[in-house]
C-alpha positions in Angstrom: 79.5 46.9 187.9 82.7 46.6 186.5 81.6 44.2 184.3 78.9 46.2 183.0 81.3 49.2 182.2 83.7 47.4 180.6 80.5 46.1 178.3 79.6 49.7 177.8 82.8 50.4 176.4 82.8 47.7 174.2 79.2 48.7 172.7 80.8 52.6 172.8 84.2 51.7 171.0 81.6 49.7 168.2 79.5 52.7 167.8 81.8 55.7 167.8 84.0 54.0 165.4 81.4 53.8 162.8 80.1 57.3 164.0 76.7 56.2 165.4 75.3 55.9 168.7 74.5 53.2 170.5 70.7 51.9 170.3 71.0 50.2 173.8 74.0 50.2 176.4 74.2 49.7 179.6 75.5 53.1 181.4 79.0 53.6 182.7 79.4 54.9 186.2 81.4 58.0 186.5 83.5 56.7 189.3 84.4 53.3 187.6 87.4 53.3 185.2 87.6 52.1 182.0 88.5 49.0 181.4 89.2 46.7 178.3 86.9 43.8 177.7 87.2 40.2 177.3 84.9 38.4 175.1 83.9 34.9 174.9 81.1 35.3 172.6 79.9 37.6 170.1 76.6 36.1 168.4 73.4 37.3 166.5 70.4 36.8 168.8 67.2 38.1 167.4 66.4 39.6 164.1 63.8 42.4 164.0 62.1 43.5 160.8 65.1 42.2 158.6 66.3 45.4 159.2 68.3 45.3 162.7 70.0 43.0 164.7 70.5 42.5 168.3 73.8 41.4 169.1 74.8 39.4 172.1 78.4 40.3 174.0 78.9 38.4 177.1 82.6 38.5 179.3 84.1 35.5 180.9 83.6 37.1 184.5 80.4 37.9 184.1 77.0 36.4 181.7 75.8 39.7 181.7 74.8 40.7 178.1 75.1 44.3 176.5 72.4 44.4 173.6 73.1 46.1 170.6 71.5 47.0 167.6 72.8 47.2 163.8 72.1 48.4 160.8 70.9 45.1 158.9 73.1 45.6 156.1 76.0 46.1 158.2 75.5 43.4 160.4 74.3 40.4 158.1 77.9 40.2 157.1 79.7 40.7 160.4 80.6 37.1 162.0 81.8 37.2 166.0 85.2 38.4 166.2 87.5 40.3 168.6 86.3 44.1 169.3 88.9 45.8 167.7 88.2 43.4 164.6 85.0 43.7 164.2 85.1 47.8 164.5 87.8 48.0 161.5 85.2 45.3 159.9 82.3 47.8 160.3 84.4 50.6 159.2 85.3 48.9 155.8 82.0 47.6 155.4 80.5 50.8 155.9 83.2 52.9 153.8 82.2 50.4 150.7 78.3 50.9 150.9 78.8 54.9 151.1 81.1 54.4 147.9 78.2 52.4 146.2 75.2 54.2 147.0 73.2 55.7 144.5 72.0 59.1 145.2 68.9 58.5 143.0 68.4 55.2 144.5 65.4 55.1 147.5 66.9 53.4 150.6 66.0 49.4 150.1 63.4 47.8 152.3 63.1 44.4 152.4 60.1 42.1 152.3 59.2 41.5 156.1 59.1 37.7 157.3 58.7 35.8 159.8 57.0 38.8 162.0 53.3 38.3 164.1 50.6 39.5 161.5 48.8 42.8 162.6 45.1 42.5 162.5 43.0 45.8 162.0 39.9 44.7 164.0 37.6 47.9 163.9 37.7 51.3 162.8 35.5 54.3 163.6 35.8 58.1 162.9 34.0 61.3 163.6 31.8 63.1 160.8 34.5 65.6 159.4 33.6 69.3 160.0 34.6 72.1 158.0 36.6 74.7 160.2 34.2 77.0 162.6 31.2 74.8 162.3 29.4 71.7 163.6 32.8 71.2 166.2 33.4 74.7 166.7 33.4 74.5 170.5 34.9 70.9 170.8 38.5 70.8 171.2 40.9 67.8 169.5 41.0 66.0 172.5 37.1 66.2 173.0 36.7 64.7 169.3 39.4 61.8 170.5 37.5 61.0 173.1 34.4 60.8 171.8 35.7 58.3 168.8 37.8 56.2 171.3 34.7 55.8 173.4 32.8 54.6 170.9 35.3 52.8 169.4 35.9 50.4 172.8 32.1 50.3 173.2 31.8 48.9 169.1 34.1 46.5 169.9 32.8 45.0 172.8 36.9 45.6 174.4 37.5 44.8 177.9 39.3 47.6 178.6 41.8 45.5 180.6 43.2 43.7 177.3 44.2 47.4 175.8 47.9 47.3 176.2 48.4 50.7 174.4 47.5 53.9 172.6 49.2 55.6 170.0 47.2 58.5 168.9 48.5 61.9 167.0 47.9 65.6 166.9 49.8 67.6 164.1 48.8 71.1 165.7 49.5 70.2 169.6 46.9 72.0 172.4 49.0 73.8 174.9 47.6 72.4 177.7 47.7 68.6 177.0 50.4 68.1 174.1 50.3 64.4 174.6 46.8 63.6 173.6 47.6 59.2 173.6 47.7 59.9 177.3 45.0 62.2 177.8 42.9 60.1 176.3 44.1 57.2 178.4 43.4 59.0 181.7 39.9 60.7 180.3 38.7 57.3 179.5 39.3 55.6 183.0 41.9 53.0 181.1 43.7 51.2 183.5 46.8 54.1 184.2 49.3 51.4 183.4 47.9 51.6 179.8 51.2 52.7 177.8 50.6 56.0 175.6 52.5 58.3 173.3 51.6 61.0 170.9 53.3 60.7 167.5 53.3 63.9 164.9 54.1 63.3 160.9 51.9 66.0 159.4 49.3 64.7 157.4 50.4 61.1 157.9 50.3 61.0 161.2 47.7 58.4 162.0 49.6 55.9 159.2 52.6 56.7 161.5 50.5 55.8 164.8 49.8 52.4 163.2 53.1 52.0 161.9 54.2 52.1 165.3 52.1 49.7 166.6 52.1 47.5 164.3 56.1 47.3 165.2 55.0 47.4 168.8 53.0 44.3 168.3 55.6 42.5 166.2 58.7 42.7 168.8 56.0 41.7 171.8 55.5 44.6 173.6 51.8 45.1 173.0 49.2 42.7 171.8 46.0 45.3 171.3 46.6 49.0 171.1 44.4 51.7 170.0 45.7 53.9 167.4 44.6 56.9 165.4 44.7 60.9 165.1 42.6 64.1 165.8 43.0 67.5 164.8 40.7 70.6 165.0 41.3 73.8 162.9 38.6 75.3 165.1 40.7 75.0 168.1 44.3 76.2 167.4 47.0 77.5 170.1 47.3 81.4 169.6 51.0 82.3 170.5 51.9 86.0 171.4 54.9 87.5 169.5 58.3 86.9 170.9 58.9 90.6 172.2 55.5 90.4 174.0 56.5 87.0 175.6 59.6 88.4 176.9 57.9 91.5 177.9 55.3 89.4 180.3 57.9 87.3 181.8 59.9 90.2 182.7 56.8 92.0 184.0 56.6 88.7 186.2 59.2 89.1 187.7 59.5 93.0 188.8 58.5 94.0 191.9 57.5 97.5 191.5 54.5 98.6 189.5 56.7 100.8 187.7 59.1 98.2 186.5 55.9 96.2 185.6 55.1 98.7 183.1 58.7 99.8 182.0 58.6 95.8 180.8 56.3 96.9 177.9 57.8 100.2 177.1 59.5 99.4 174.0 56.8 97.5 172.1 55.6 98.1 168.4 51.9 97.8 168.0 52.5 94.6 165.7 54.0 93.1 169.1 50.5 93.0 170.4 49.3 91.0 167.4 48.3 87.2 168.3 50.7 84.8 166.1 48.7 81.8 164.7 50.1 78.1 163.9 53.0 78.8 160.8 51.6 77.8 158.1 54.6 78.1 156.4 57.5 75.8 155.6 60.8 76.7 157.3 62.9 75.8 154.8 61.1 77.1 152.0 59.0 79.9 153.0 56.4 78.5 151.1 52.7 77.3 152.1 51.5 74.1 151.6 49.2 75.9 148.8 52.1 77.7 147.3 54.3 74.4 146.8 51.2 72.5 145.2 51.0 75.6 142.8 54.8 75.3 141.5 54.1 71.6 141.3 51.1 72.1 139.1 53.3 74.6 137.0 56.5 72.3 136.5 54.3 69.3 136.0 51.5 70.8 133.4 48.9 70.1 135.5 46.0 72.4 134.3 43.3 74.4 136.1 40.8 72.0 133.8 42.2 68.5 134.8 42.3 69.7 138.5 38.8 71.3 138.6 37.5 67.5 137.3 39.7 66.2 139.9 37.8 67.6 142.9 34.3 67.5 141.0 34.9 63.5 141.1 35.7 63.6 144.7 32.7 65.4 145.6 30.6 63.4 143.6 32.2 59.9 144.2 31.6 61.1 148.5 28.1 62.2 147.8 27.6 58.7 146.3 28.7 56.7 149.0 26.8 58.9 151.7 23.8 58.4 149.6 24.7 54.4 149.0 25.2 54.4 153.1 29.0 53.3 152.4 29.8 55.5 155.1 27.4 54.7 157.5 29.1 51.8 159.2 32.4 53.9 159.2 31.0 57.5 160.8 29.7 57.7 164.3 26.9 60.3 165.4 28.5 62.9 167.6 26.2 64.8 170.2 27.7 68.1 170.5 27.1 70.3 174.1 25.7 72.4 175.3 22.7 71.5 172.6 24.0 68.0 172.3 22.5 68.2 168.8 24.2 65.2 166.8 26.3 65.6 163.5 25.8 62.5 161.9 27.5 63.3 158.2 30.7 65.1 157.1 29.5 68.7 156.2 32.1 69.6 153.6 30.6 66.9 150.7 29.0 69.1 148.0 26.1 66.8 147.5 25.0 68.4 144.3 28.7 69.1 142.8 28.7 70.7 139.2 31.8 70.8 137.0 30.5 74.8 136.4 31.0 75.5 140.1 34.8 75.2 140.7 35.4 77.1 137.1 33.9 80.2 138.5 36.3 80.4 141.6 39.4 82.1 141.9 43.0 81.0 142.3 43.8 81.1 146.1 47.6 81.7 146.1 48.8 82.9 142.8 46.1 85.4 142.4 47.3 86.2 138.4 48.3 83.1 137.1 47.9 80.5 139.7 45.1 76.9 139.0 44.9 76.0 142.7 41.8 77.3 144.2 39.5 76.5 147.4 37.5 74.1 145.4 40.1 71.8 144.2 42.0 71.9 147.9 41.2 70.3 151.0 39.7 72.5 153.6 40.4 73.0 156.7 38.6 70.5 158.9 37.7 69.6 162.5 37.3 65.6 163.0 38.7 62.2 164.5 39.4 58.5 163.8 40.6 55.8 165.2 41.4 51.6 164.9 41.7 48.8 166.9 45.2 46.9 166.3 45.4 43.2 167.6 48.1 40.6 167.0 46.4 38.6 165.0 46.6 35.2 167.0 45.1 37.7 170.1 42.2 38.6 168.0 41.0 34.8 166.8 41.4 33.8 170.4 39.3 37.2 171.9 36.5 36.0 168.9 37.7 39.0 166.4 36.6 38.6 162.9 39.7 41.4 161.6 38.6 44.0 158.8 41.9 43.0 157.4 45.9 42.7 158.2 48.4 45.4 157.9 50.9 43.6 154.7 53.9 46.6 155.1 54.4 50.1 155.7 57.2 52.7 154.7 57.8 56.5 154.6 60.1 58.6 152.3 61.4 61.8 152.8 62.6 64.3 149.7 63.9 68.0 149.5 61.3 70.4 150.0 62.7 72.5 147.9 62.4 70.7 144.9 58.3 69.4 144.7 57.4 69.0 148.1 54.4 67.1 148.0 55.7 64.1 146.0 55.7 61.9 148.6 53.2 59.5 147.7 55.5 58.6 144.7 58.7 57.8 146.6 57.0 55.9 149.9 54.7 53.7 147.6 57.1 51.6 145.8 59.4 51.2 149.2 55.6 49.6 150.7 55.3 47.4 147.8 58.4 46.1 147.8 58.3 45.1 151.4 55.2 43.3 150.7 56.5 41.7 147.4 53.8 43.2 145.8 53.0 45.7 142.1 50.6 48.2 141.8 48.8 46.0 139.1 48.5 43.7 142.4 46.2 46.4 144.0 42.5 45.8 143.9 42.1 49.9 145.5 44.5 52.4 146.2 43.7 55.5 148.4 45.6 58.6 147.9 45.1 61.8 150.3 44.2 64.5 148.4 46.1 67.5 150.0 45.4 69.4 146.3 44.2 67.8 143.0 47.4 68.8 141.5 49.5 67.3 144.2 47.5 63.9 143.0 47.7 64.4 140.0 51.7 65.3 140.1 51.8 62.0 141.7 50.2 59.8 139.7 51.8 61.2 136.5 55.1 59.9 138.5 53.5 56.6 139.2 53.1 56.2 135.5 56.5 57.4 134.1 59.1 55.1 133.5 61.7 58.2 133.2 60.6 59.5 136.7 61.2 55.2 137.8 64.8 55.1 136.6 65.6 59.1 137.2 64.3 59.4 141.0 64.1 56.1 142.3 66.7 53.8 140.3 63.7 51.4 139.1 64.2 50.0 135.7 59.8 50.3 135.1 57.8 52.7 136.2 56.0 52.2 139.4 52.2 51.4 137.8 49.3 53.2 136.7 46.3 53.1 138.5 42.9 52.9 136.3 40.3 55.1 137.3 37.9 52.5 139.3 40.7 51.7 141.5 41.8 55.2 143.0 39.8 56.6 145.5 36.6 55.2 144.8 34.6 57.2 147.3 36.5 60.3 147.2 38.7 61.8 149.3 40.1 64.3 151.4 39.0 67.2 149.2 35.6 66.4 149.7 35.2 64.2 152.5 37.6 67.0 154.8 41.2 66.6 156.0 41.5 67.1 159.9 45.3 66.4 159.7 46.4 63.3 162.3 42.5 61.8 161.5 42.7 61.1 157.6 45.6 58.1 157.8 43.5 56.4 160.2 40.1 57.1 157.8 41.8 56.1 154.6 42.8 52.5 156.2 39.4 51.8 157.4 37.5 52.7 154.2 40.2 50.7 152.1 39.8 47.8 154.5 35.8 48.3 154.4 35.8 48.3 150.5 37.9 45.1 150.0 35.7 43.9 152.2 32.9 44.5 150.0 34.6 43.3 147.2 35.3 39.5 149.0 38.8 40.7 149.4 42.2 41.9 147.8 45.1 44.4 148.3 45.0 47.9 148.8 47.6 50.9 148.9 46.9 53.7 151.2 49.4 57.1 150.7 49.8 60.6 152.1 52.0 63.3 151.4 53.2 65.3 154.2 54.6 68.9 155.1 58.6 69.0 155.0 58.8 66.6 152.4 57.2 63.5 153.4 55.7 60.5 152.1 54.0 57.6 153.6 52.5 54.5 152.4 51.0 51.1 154.0 49.6 48.2 152.2 46.9 46.3 153.7 45.1 43.0 152.6 41.8 41.3 153.2 
């Protein structure tokens, strides 16, 4: 036990000196006195995702090991040395890196090599329905249960093969906040199946894919169910803080008069319900207001936005007419009548440009350009994917839809242009995949607002943006019209927050299959100034 404490002390010395937290260290016993460790070995034993190393420590008196993850740029040049030398070297290296940092630069990502390939075996989604319509009687968990149950059946997947479920929900249920775990239990999967929920706003199911991919690549799982679900029709409604305090006081009071007295100070406004927050805490702006700001600053006209919205609906309508979505969308029978919902009900099958021009601005009533028509609507729906280690998929007899090539995330100041995440995340994902924009067969960008898509496309083609914001010598690259959102996007199809990324990934892989192979890029902007991107190959 004393040796374990010694190792823990060494780990803490190294990590505290660099002002960081140990990733993995044996807990010290309060009863054991600290003692200096005598190290006989410090070596790199495993390299994970080219970004972190596992350091192995051992002592003369005990071969027990303490594993410590260090940032790649520090660890790669750190030789074996005594604890105090290692600490000093790391501090010097850290200071040197900090002095060289360029605030314009996106954190570098190196190509991922020597990792297990992650295959997307199958995907599926529910139809997406406008809030308060077809799925108004179903919860987000209900929708997730339907799609995952059907996905497992279509994949003919032995449930004993499932190692984990990683699922997301942006607006969580108060009764079941861990939607992933609830799915495992509802579907009668083995209770030992690991499950946890993730949330990254509109990029939530892309985060689920990235998390599951890391689990597969590091040997923690072989088969993972991923996805996301949200229901704008079934959001938790809270009470105001004064009313909540009064309810707590009343519940603990013993006399009726004391229970009534707890409510005496309330004003009428305190009795109003409080819906989920739609404004950014940091800026006070809604997503629509942030998009309006971007439209003005980037010179995105109302005409261009309406034309893009018309494009989205026209392409989605054509995809439904051509049967493109038939294999991607399941039928959902909604209780109590069990009438089947078979198609997205937001797509305008007879879209006309004139129809968008008649709509009034939704946020800036006088000078605004963003309307309900050129924005994604509040939506109910769920989507899911089956991810497997590639060799496992082959062994089990699956023909994969495609493979995860790389993924990356980015964050920017929401006080600037909050929805520019794709312009920051996409170059990172492309660099990790050792690809360029011109290599992409198809690109699918989440359409929160037409103004947001057009602003990001503008940045993609701008050398100035690349130089000033990304520290890159050349523009990310323009995207030809026939490669971008080829079957429409969120403006037409809808946007159940946590489900959109999984929908996009499945659609892009299916399109690459139809085109005989290639590589694709999927991106999302997200609340809080976040961005996500993932590259796929077939």
